[in-house]
N, C-alpha and C positions, 0 to 999 in steps of 0.2 A: 917318560913312561906314558903310554897311551892305552886307555881302556875304551873298548867299543861298546856303546850302549849305556844309557844312564839308568839302568835298572838296579835292583837291590844287589845283584852280584857285583857290578862295577863299584857301587857305592861302598859295599862291604870290603871289597878288595882295596879300595883307596884307604879306608880306615886302618886295615891291618898292615898295609904297606908302610903307612906312617908310624903306627904303633909298634910293630914288631921288627921292622927293618931300618927304621930311622930315615926313610926317604922323605924329603921335604914335600909338603903338599903342593908347593909351587912347581914341582917337577912332575906332578901327576895331572894328566889331561884326560877328561872324560868326554868322548865324542857321542853326541846324541842327535839323531835326525829330527826328532820332534821338539816342540817348544817347551816341553816339561820333562823333568827327570823323575825317576822313581819306578818306572816300569809298572808292574802290577801293584806297587805300593805308592803310586803317585797320589797327590792330594789336590783338592780344590777348595777355595774359600778365601777368607781374609781374617785378620786379627779381631775385627769387631763382630763378625757373624759366626766365626768359628770355621773349622775345617772338616772336610770329609775325606777319609783315606780309604782307598780300595785295599784289598788284601788284608782285611780285618782279621781273618783267621790267624794271622801271624801273631796277633796280640794274645793268643791263648797261652796259658801258663807253661805248657809242655814244649814250646818253641824256645828252648833254653839258649841256643846259639843266637837267635834273634835278640833276646834280652841282653845277652852278653855284649852284642854289638852295640845296642842302644846305650849301654852303661858307659861307653866311651865318649858320649856326647858331653862336652863340658857344660856345667850348670851356670 
């Protein structure tokens, strides 16, 4: 399975392909022409100084699909 572009749409698609269809993550390939994934939600920074994420509007409470997506990240 190939997903074109490393933006939030492809990243979300990969999550739901794994979660809802049982496709192995090893069989999902995200192709991105730039050196960073995330599209409008990419980040910059490091673990010591912290990170800055574009697309901050998505962190608002009413973006329920976004929060459901994030709930799939293992802790």
